[in-house]
C-alpha positions, -999 to +999 in steps of 0.1 A: +308-103-696+312-108-662+273-089-662+261-113-684+277-143-673+260-134-641+225-129-650+223-159-674+231-175-642+204-160-622+180-169-650+187-204-643+185-207-604+147-187-608+142-219-638+154-243-610+134-227-580+104-225-605+101-267-610+073-286-591+052-254-590+017-257-600-004-226-610-024-213-590-056-231-618-042-261-606-043-254-565-077-244-571-089-269-593-074-293-565-085-279-537-122-281-555-119-324-561-110-324-517-143-303-505-164-325-538-147-360-517-154-348-485-192-337-498-195-370-505-182-385-481-204-365-449-233-373-473-225-411-470-222-406-431-252-384-429-272-415-448-259-443-423-265-418-393-301-420-410-308-455-413-296-458-374-319-435-361-350-452-385-338-484-374-334-471-333-372-457-339-385-490-355-372-509-321-397-518-294-401-493-265-384-497-239-413-501-215-416-537-222-381-550-213-392-536-176-424-551-182-411-585-188-410-611-159-375-605-142-374-634-116-340-628-092-322-661-081-289-660-058-254-667-079-241-691-060-205-686-057-206-645-054-237-643-035-253-615-057-285-614-070-284-622-105-314-621-131-324-648-150-314-627-182-279-623-158-288-588-148-279-574-119-305-543-101-289-512-097-303-509-058-273-540-055-252-517-070-260-489-056-254-505-021-224-525-029-206-486-039-219-472-007-205-501+013-173-501-007-172-465+001-182-468+040-156-491+041-128-466+027-139-439+046-136-458+081-110-473+075-089-444+068-103-428+097-094-455+120-055-446+098-057-413+115-065-426+152-029-440+154+004-431+156+030-441+131+064-435+141+082-418+115+115-443+113+121-475+107+126-507+135+163-502+136+165-469+137+145-472+173+165-498+189+194-471+187+208-469+223+226-435+232+259-438+252+249-431+288+273-398+286+258-385+264+246-345+266+220-329+235+241-304+224+228-272+247+214-245+220+206-208+226+183-204+252+151-177+243+153-150+273+113-139+264+124-104+248+133-115+214+160-121+187+169-080+182+177-076+220+195-105+220+215-087+187+218-054+203+233-066+235+259-089+217+267-054+198+265-033+227+294-056+247+319-058+212+315-022+204+329-011+236+358-032+236+364-021+196+372+014+183+341+031+170+355+030+133+359-010+138+319-011+145+308+006+116 
């Protein structure tokens, strides 16, 4: 009897798990509809791009703009040469950029030439006591660290027993 009740409960679990599932045919149909909508959207964008391209092709050439009379007047507030249409010449922009780069480079070079103390004025104004003696560090004898270690070991080895060295 327990075996039949476990089989029925398994069937109920499987039934619950199968709720809200779609068949393979339904999934293919929904994907087909999504691809169709995507194709329509792409076609609409392609049509818009073609219209813009045609509009651009039919626009007057840029040479006609260059041939127009562009009288240059000077803006009184900043001293920038501006045409009557409100455009700034390319040469003026290039010159302005070059001047800015040159000024930046010159200030950086000047900054490296001057010495800046790595500490604040307060630390600079601190005074050491008159009887202050700086700590004496180990003097370098010109031979090297290994010689100092061997010398120290040899001094201590004479006072120690051989078993204490190693």
